[in-house]
Structure formats: C-alpha cells, structure tokens
C-alpha positions in Angstrom: 8.9 25.7 26.7 8.5 23.6 23.1 7.0 20.4 22.8 9.8 17.6 21.8 8.7 15.8 18.6 11.1 12.6 17.7 10.8 12.2 13.5 11.9 8.6 13.0 12.8 8.9 9.3 14.9 12.0 7.2 12.2 14.2 6.0 12.7 17.2 3.7 14.1 20.1 4.8 11.1 22.3 4.7 8.9 20.0 6.5 11.7 19.7 9.0 11.8 24.0 9.4 7.8 23.8 9.6 7.9 21.4 12.5 10.8 23.3 14.2 9.1 26.4 14.4 6.7 25.2 17.0 8.6 22.1 18.5 12.0 21.0 19.3 13.0 18.3 16.9 15.0 15.2 17.1 15.0 13.5 13.7 16.8 10.2 12.6 19.3 11.1 10.4 20.1 8.0 8.2 18.7 8.5 5.0 17.7 4.6 3.9 17.8 3.0 7.1 15.3 2.7 9.7 15.6 4.0 13.1 17.1 1.0 15.4 14.1 -0.4 17.6 16.6 0.2 21.0 17.1 3.6 19.7 13.2 4.2 19.1 13.0 3.3 22.5 15.6 5.5 24.1 14.6 8.8 22.1 10.7 8.4 22.5 10.7 8.5 26.5 10.7 12.0 26.5 8.9 13.5 23.5 5.2 15.0 23.2 5.1 13.9 19.7 6.2 11.2 17.2 6.3 11.5 13.5 6.9 8.0 11.9 6.4 6.1 8.7 5.0 2.2 8.7 8.8 1.1 9.2 8.4 1.9 12.8 6.1 -0.8 14.9 4.6 1.4 17.9 3.6 -1.4 20.2 3.1 -1.5 23.9 6.8 -1.6 24.4 7.0 1.4 22.6 4.2 2.9 24.5 5.4 2.2 28.0 8.4 4.0 27.0 6.6 7.0 26.0 5.3 8.6 29.2 4.9 11.8 27.6 3.4 11.0 24.2 0.3 13.1 23.0 0.3 12.1 19.2 1.8 9.9 16.8 1.5 11.2 13.2 1.6 8.5 10.9 3.1 9.4 7.5 1.1 6.7 5.8 -2.5 5.8 5.0 -2.5 2.5 6.5 -1.8 2.5 10.6 -1.6 -1.3 11.0 2.3 -0.9 12.5 0.5 1.0 15.6 -1.6 -0.6 18.3 -4.5 1.5 18.0 -6.3 -0.2 21.3 -3.4 0.8 23.3 -3.5 4.0 21.9 -6.9 4.6 22.6 -6.6 3.5 26.2 -4.0 5.9 26.7 -5.6 8.5 25.1 -2.5 9.2 22.6 -4.3 10.7 19.7 -3.1 8.8 16.1 -3.3 10.6 12.7 -2.8 9.6 9.4 -2.4 11.0 5.2 -5.2 9.5 3.2 -6.3 11.2 0.2 -3.2 13.2 -1.2 -1.5 9.9 -2.4 -4.9 8.3 -3.7 -4.2 9.4 -7.7 -0.4 8.3 -7.5 -1.3 4.9 -6.0 -3.8 4.1 -8.6 -1.3 5.0 -11.1 1.2 2.5 -10.1 -1.7 0.2 -9.5 -2.7 0.5 -13.6 1.0 0.5 -14.3 1.9 -2.6 -12.6 -1.6 -4.4 -14.1 0.0 -3.3 -17.7 3.4 -4.5 -16.9 2.3 -8.0 -15.5 -0.2 -8.3 -18.4 2.3 -7.6 -21.4 5.2 -9.4 -19.4 7.2 -6.1 -19.6 10.0 -6.6 -17.0 10.4 -10.4 -19.1 10.9 -8.7 -22.4 13.1 -6.4 -20.9 15.4 -8.8 -19.3 15.0 -10.8 -23.1 16.8 -8.2 -24.5 19.2 -7.1 -22.2 20.3 -10.7 -21.5 20.9 -10.9 -25.4 18.0 -13.4 -26.2 16.4 -11.2 -28.6 17.7 -13.2 -31.8 14.5 -13.0 -34.2 10.9 -12.8 -34.5 8.2 -15.3 -33.8 4.3 -15.3 -33.9 3.7 -16.2 -30.2 6.6 -14.5 -28.4 6.3 -13.1 -25.4 2.9 -12.8 -25.9 0.7 -11.5 -22.7 -2.9 -10.5 -22.0 -5.3 -7.9 -23.4 -6.4 -5.1 -21.0 -8.4 -3.3 -23.4 -12.0 -4.8 -23.4 -11.1 -7.2 -20.1 -12.8 -7.6 -17.0 -11.7 -6.1 -14.0 -12.6 -6.9 -10.2 -11.6 -4.6 -7.7 -11.9 -6.0 -3.8 -12.9 -2.5 -2.2 -13.9 0.3 -3.4 -12.4 3.1 -1.5 -10.8 6.2 -2.9 -8.1 4.2 -4.7 -10.3 1.8 -6.0 -12.9 4.3 -7.5 -9.6 5.8 -9.1 -8.4 2.8 -10.6 -11.9 2.2 -11.8 -11.8 5.7 -13.5 -8.7 4.6 -15.6 -10.3 1.3 -16.4 -13.0 2.8 -18.2 -10.3 4.6 -20.9 -9.7 1.0 -21.4 -13.1 0.2 -21.9 -13.1 -2.4 -19.2 -16.1 -4.0 -17.5 -15.6 -3.2 -13.9 -16.8 -5.3 -11.0 -16.1 -4.3 -7.6 -17.2 -5.8 -3.8 -16.8 -3.8 -1.0 -18.4 -3.9 2.5 -21.2 -1.6 1.5 -22.7 -1.5 -2.1 -22.2 2.2 -3.8 -25.2 2.5 -5.9 -24.3 6.1 -6.5 -20.8 5.2 -7.9 -22.1 2.4 -9.6 -24.4 4.9 -11.7 -21.4 7.7 -12.0 -19.0 5.1 -13.3 -21.1 2.2 -14.9 -19.8 -0.6 -12.7 -21.4 -3.4 -11.1 -21.2 -4.5 -7.2 -20.7 -8.5 -7.2 -20.3 -10.7 -3.9 -16.3 -11.5 -4.0 -16.4 -15.1 -5.4 -18.4 -14.1 -8.2 -16.0 -11.3 -9.1 -13.3 -13.6 -8.7 -14.8 -16.2 -11.2 -15.2 -13.3 -13.8 -12.7 -11.2 -13.4 -9.3 -11.3 -15.7 -7.8 -8.5 -13.6 -8.3 -9.0 -10.0 -7.0 -5.9 -8.0 -6.9 -5.5 -4.0 -7.5 -2.4 -2.5 -8.7 -3.4 1.1 -7.0 -1.9 4.4 -5.2 -4.7 6.2 -7.1 -5.7 9.4 -7.4 -9.0 11.4 -10.3 -9.9 9.3 -8.7 -9.4 6.2 -5.5 -11.0 6.3 -5.3 -14.2 4.0 -8.5 -12.5 2.4 -7.1 -14.4 -0.7 -5.8 -17.5 -0.2 -6.2 -21.3 -1.8 -9.7 -21.0 -1.9 -9.8 -17.8 -3.3 -7.5 -18.3 -6.3 -9.0 -21.3 -7.1 -11.7 -19.4 -8.0 -9.8 -17.3 -10.4 -9.5 -18.1 -14.5 -6.6 -19.6 -15.4 -5.5 -16.9 -17.5 -6.4 -14.2 -15.0 -4.0 -11.9 -13.0 -3.8 -10.8 -9.3 -2.6 -7.4 -8.5 -1.9 -6.5 -5.1 -0.9 -2.4 -4.3 -2.3 -2.4 -0.6 -0.8 -4.2 2.0 0.7 -7.6 2.5 -0.6 -10.0 4.4 -4.0 -9.6 2.7 -2.6 -12.4 0.2 -1.1 -15.5 1.2 2.0 -15.7 -0.5 2.8 -19.6 0.3 -1.1 -20.2 -2.0 0.0 -17.2 -4.4 3.5 -19.2 -4.9 1.9 -22.3 -5.4 -1.4 -21.0 -7.8 1.2 -19.6 -10.1 3.8 -22.4 -10.0 1.0 -24.6 -11.1 -0.4 -22.1 -13.5 -4.1 -21.8 -11.5 -3.6 -17.9 -12.6 -1.6 -16.4 -15.2 0.4 -14.1 -13.2 0.8 -11.6 -10.4 1.3 -8.4 -9.8 2.7 -7.5 -6.3 3.8 -4.0 -4.5 3.2 -5.1 -1.1 4.8 -8.2 0.6 3.9 -9.9 4.2 7.4 -9.0 5.6 8.8 -5.7 4.3 11.5 -5.2 2.6 10.8 -8.6 1.2 13.8 -11.2 1.4 15.0 -11.8 -2.1 14.8 -15.4 -1.3 11.1 -15.5 -1.6 10.0 -17.9 -3.6 7.6 -15.7 -5.5 10.6 -13.7 -7.0 12.0 -16.7 -8.5 8.7 -16.7 -10.6 8.9 -15.4 -14.1 5.1 -14.7 -14.3 5.7 -12.1 -11.2 6.2 -8.3 -11.1 7.5 -7.5 -8.1 8.0 -3.7 -6.4 9.8 -2.5 -3.5 6.4 -0.6 -1.9 6.6 2.3 -4.3 2.6 3.0 -4.6 3.2 6.7 -3.4 6.5 7.1 -4.5 6.4 10.0 -6.6 7.9 13.4 -5.7 5.2 15.3 -5.4 3.0 13.1 -3.7 5.5 12.1 -1.1 6.2 15.8 -0.6 2.6 15.9 0.4 2.7 13.5 2.5 5.3 15.0 4.6 3.4 17.8 4.5 0.2 16.8 5.4 2.0 14.4 8.7 3.5 17.8 9.6 0.5 19.7 9.9 -1.2 16.5 11.9 1.6 16.3 14.5 1.4 20.4 14.9 -2.4 20.5 15.3 -2.4 18.2 17.5 0.1 19.4 20.1 -1.4 22.7 19.7 -4.8 20.8 21.3 -6.6 21.7 17.8 -8.2 19.1 15.8 -6.0 17.7 12.8 -7.7 16.8 9.5 -7.4 13.2 9.7 -7.7 11.4 13.1 -7.6 7.6 13.7 -8.3 7.7 17.1 
C-alpha cells in the first residue's frame, strides 16, 4: 500500500507526479489561498507525510490529529512554523530546503539595499503621480552604496553571498556571528565585530539570522539608537527579529535614514501597518527566493526529502 501524503499548497505538476509515483497524494488546489486551519486538521488525520510551507502552523493541535505522521517536509529554509520539540518527542522527522535559495535571496537582499538607498520606489511614484515637472540639485537624493560600510548580522550561506556582492561595490564589510569565521575573513576580506560596534559603524545593516526565541526583537530601540542617522536597515531573514514598533519610531523620528523589509511579524502584512505609511520604507511581500528556477528547486528538494523519509532513507536536509 502506498503511503499517504498531504500537500498543503499547489505545487508544480511535475513535482506532484514525482511524489505520486510512490504515494497517494491529497493536494490543496487553491493557487493563492492557504489551506484553512480546519481543513488541515481534517486532512492530516490519516497521512504518513506532510509537505507544507511557512504559511501552515504545525503546532500541538495539528500533531494531535496527525496520528500516522512520519515526516514533515517544509518547503522553506526556516521552520519556525513547526513545533520542533513536539515533532522530536513524537519521533516525526522534519526536513527543510536550505542551499538552493542562497543566491536568489542574496540577489533580492542587494536589490532591496539598492532600491532603499537610491529611493527607487519613491522616484518611480514621483513620475507616475505627475510630480516630475523639473530637475533640481537635491531632488530625490539618496545614499551612496559604492565604498560604503556594510554590516551583516548572521554570516551563514546567504550572509556570505551578500558579502560577495558587496565586494563588487568596493564596500567595507563587517559581520557579527555566533562564532567567528577566520577562514572566511581572509577569503572575502571582511572583519568580525561585536554587534554594537557593527551597528555604530555601518552605513547599511543587513539582518541574516534565523528566527528563534533568542533572536526575537534582536533589533529594537536600543540597537536602532546605536545606528547612524543616515544608515539603512535591511531585513530579508524573518519577521519578529526586528521590532516593528521600534523601527517605525526610529524611521519617523529620523534616528535612521530608511529601511527595506521583505519580512514582517505578521504575514501577509496588513496594509494598515504603520511602516507602510512611511516614504523611507521599501516593503516587499516575502519574495526573497521568488525566482522561477529557485522555487522549482525548492519544490524538488522538498519532494526528495519527503520521498526519502517515507522510504526509511535519510533525506539530505534533516532538522530533527
């Protein structure tokens, strides 16, 4: 008998066919609407494998319904949507999809840095709203990127990829990480600093740490007050790492110059979020890995993890 699998979002058909070759598949068919909570609870009751995204919260309530579950394959690098401790206690394997989205997310991070520093969204709106009637010396002036100092908080795969891009702009790169990476310092000509020093010295601060209890509100009022008045904060990691109320006040009071956000505490972010009212914020709908090739690779890797786990083989990327 084939193992039963629930796929919580509509994924590319070629990936579905691959899973169907060894599994009975139940897939939520709505393209842009997450599976409702009650529907998830109902459908997860008799499945052996769960293929899900960050949009699904897999907590104790779901685990209590999923009495046959053997593996959760999360199509994401992060896994803060899953209660890992409960999975561990119940002996349920959890996998993720790191690596394949590194370069694409680094591209987006640098694009957000550029768009924020040079006020590209404001400038585009300036034209579309019919405000461009003349040229003046200080019109829509932004911050230089070339030769500036970039501070990266969290030197993992994506942090390293961002540092490589920064060197092409002749940027001085500082980084803070749980552990110092001496070999990488020599390779990329970057310098380790404590976080407070990084915040004080950097023209751009990029947040690249995973979301954990210890990283919640890692950047809040105190940290923002350490930053330069003309500095820019970029967050493409996870919402909740940057305290949004503190960030709003820092931007409103011009304690920092601007912010670029691809992630938010609550997603989808409400259009009434005060940050979205500020002209010095560039906000994106969590599209860090959103290229066609990368999303296909993520789908493929999540499928491979799922199939291997159900065949009692070791997937490439195991969280627990």
